[in-house]
C-alpha positions as a Markdown table, in Angstrom:
| # | Residue | x | y | z |
|---|---|---|---|---|
| 1 | Unk | -4.6 | 88.8 | -46.0 |
| 2 | Unk | -7.7 | 90.0 | -47.9 |
| 3 | Unk | -7.9 | 86.7 | -49.8 |
| 4 | Unk | -7.9 | 84.8 | -46.5 |
| 5 | Unk | -10.8 | 86.9 | -45.1 |
| 6 | Unk | -12.7 | 86.5 | -48.4 |
| 7 | Unk | -12.4 | 82.8 | -48.1 |
| 8 | Unk | -13.5 | 82.9 | -44.4 |
| 9 | Unk | -16.5 | 85.0 | -45.2 |
| 10 | Unk | -18.5 | 82.0 | -46.4 |
| 11 | Unk | -20.0 | 79.6 | -43.8 |
| 12 | Unk | -19.5 | 76.6 | -46.2 |
| 13 | Unk | -15.8 | 77.3 | -46.5 |
| 14 | Unk | -15.4 | 77.8 | -42.8 |
| 15 | Unk | -17.1 | 74.4 | -42.2 |
| 16 | Unk | -14.7 | 72.8 | -44.8 |
| 17 | Unk | -11.8 | 74.2 | -42.8 |
| 18 | Unk | -13.3 | 72.8 | -39.5 |
| 19 | Unk | -13.6 | 69.4 | -41.1 |
| 20 | Unk | -10.0 | 69.5 | -42.3 |
| 21 | Unk | -8.9 | 70.2 | -38.8 |
| 22 | Unk | -9.7 | 66.6 | -38.1 |
| 23 | Unk | -7.4 | 65.5 | -40.9 |
| 24 | Unk | -7.1 | 65.4 | -44.7 |
| 25 | Unk | -10.2 | 64.4 | -46.6 |
| 26 | Unk | -11.1 | 63.8 | -50.2 |
| 27 | Unk | -13.1 | 66.3 | -52.2 |
| 28 | Unk | -15.9 | 63.7 | -52.3 |
| 29 | Unk | -15.9 | 63.1 | -48.6 |
| 30 | Unk | -16.0 | 66.9 | -48.0 |
| 31 | Unk | -18.7 | 67.4 | -50.6 |
| 32 | Unk | -20.9 | 64.7 | -49.0 |
| 33 | Unk | -21.2 | 66.9 | -45.9 |
| 34 | Unk | -23.0 | 69.7 | -47.7 |
| 35 | Unk | -26.3 | 69.9 | -49.6 |
| 36 | Unk | -24.8 | 71.7 | -52.6 |
| 37 | Unk | -23.8 | 70.7 | -56.1 |
| 38 | Unk | -20.3 | 69.4 | -56.9 |
| 39 | Unk | -19.5 | 72.5 | -59.1 |
| 40 | Unk | -20.4 | 74.7 | -56.2 |
| 41 | Unk | -18.1 | 72.8 | -53.9 |
| 42 | Unk | -15.3 | 73.0 | -56.5 |
| 43 | Unk | -15.7 | 76.8 | -56.5 |
| 44 | Unk | -15.4 | 76.8 | -52.7 |
| 45 | Unk | -12.3 | 74.6 | -52.9 |
| 46 | Unk | -10.8 | 77.0 | -55.5 |
| 47 | Unk | -11.3 | 80.0 | -53.2 |
| 48 | Unk | -9.7 | 78.1 | -50.3 |
| 49 | Unk | -6.7 | 77.2 | -52.5 |
| 50 | Unk | -6.4 | 80.7 | -53.8 |
| 51 | Unk | -6.2 | 81.9 | -50.2 |
| 52 | Unk | -3.6 | 79.2 | -49.6 |
| 53 | Unk | -5.6 | 77.8 | -46.7 |
| 54 | Unk | -5.6 | 74.3 | -48.2 |
| 55 | Unk | -3.3 | 72.1 | -50.1 |
| 56 | Unk | -4.7 | 69.8 | -52.7 |
| 57 | Unk | -3.0 | 66.5 | -53.5 |
| 58 | Unk | -3.9 | 64.1 | -56.3 |
| 59 | Unk | -4.3 | 60.5 | -55.1 |
| 60 | Unk | -5.4 | 58.4 | -58.1 |
| 61 | Unk | -8.7 | 59.7 | -59.2 |
| 62 | Unk | -9.3 | 61.6 | -55.9 |
| 63 | Unk | -8.2 | 65.0 | -54.7 |
| 64 | Unk | -7.2 | 65.0 | -51.0 |
| 65 | Unk | -7.3 | 68.4 | -49.2 |
| 66 | Unk | -5.1 | 69.3 | -46.3 |
| 67 | Unk | -5.5 | 72.3 | -44.0 |
| 68 | Unk | -2.7 | 74.8 | -44.0 |
| 69 | Unk | -3.3 | 75.9 | -40.4 |
| 70 | Unk | -0.1 | 78.1 | -40.3 |
| 71 | Unk | -1.5 | 80.3 | -43.1 |
| 72 | Unk | -4.7 | 80.8 | -41.2 |
| 73 | Unk | -2.9 | 81.5 | -37.9 |
| 74 | Unk | -0.6 | 84.0 | -39.6 |
| 75 | Unk | -3.5 | 85.9 | -41.2 |
| 76 | Unk | -5.5 | 86.1 | -38.0 |
| 77 | Unk | -2.4 | 87.2 | -35.9 |
| 78 | Unk | -1.6 | 89.8 | -38.5 |
| 79 | Unk | -5.1 | 91.1 | -38.3 |
| 80 | Unk | -5.1 | 91.2 | -34.5 |
| 81 | Unk | -1.7 | 92.9 | -34.4 |
| 82 | Unk | -2.9 | 95.6 | -36.9 |
| 83 | Unk | -5.1 | 96.8 | -34.0 |
| 84 | Unk | -2.5 | 96.8 | -31.3 |
| 85 | Unk | -1.6 | 100.0 | -29.6 |
| 86 | Unk | 1.1 | 101.8 | -31.5 |
| 87 | Unk | 0.3 | 100.0 | -34.8 |
| 88 | Unk | 0.6 | 102.4 | -37.7 |
| 89 | Unk | -2.8 | 103.4 | -39.1 |
| 90 | Unk | -3.2 | 102.7 | -42.8 |
| 91 | Unk | -4.0 | 105.6 | -45.1 |
| 92 | Unk | -7.1 | 105.2 | -47.1 |
| 93 | Unk | -7.9 | 106.9 | -50.4 |
| 94 | Unk | -10.7 | 109.3 | -50.3 |
| 95 | Unk | -13.3 | 109.2 | -52.9 |
| 96 | Unk | -13.1 | 112.1 | -55.3 |
| 97 | Unk | -16.2 | 114.0 | -56.4 |
| 98 | Unk | -17.2 | 113.6 | -60.0 |
């Protein structure tokens, strides 16, 4: 779940996901929506793929991205349910003094 929230932490990546809600798009078409370099967009796409939020499909010389909405929904529901009454609290490690 943390990789999903890392991916969602950036406004550019959130906007990419919003654009993909309208349907699959090529990397070029997505990149054209932003005022950043192609290598920067490639890095954003890599984070989204690592979080399993998008699926990349090779189509000739293009890469077509598809939104994996079920992964996003599952992560968000899991997060919400972790705060439900009766949900077990997670133990955290305390920092040790040096």
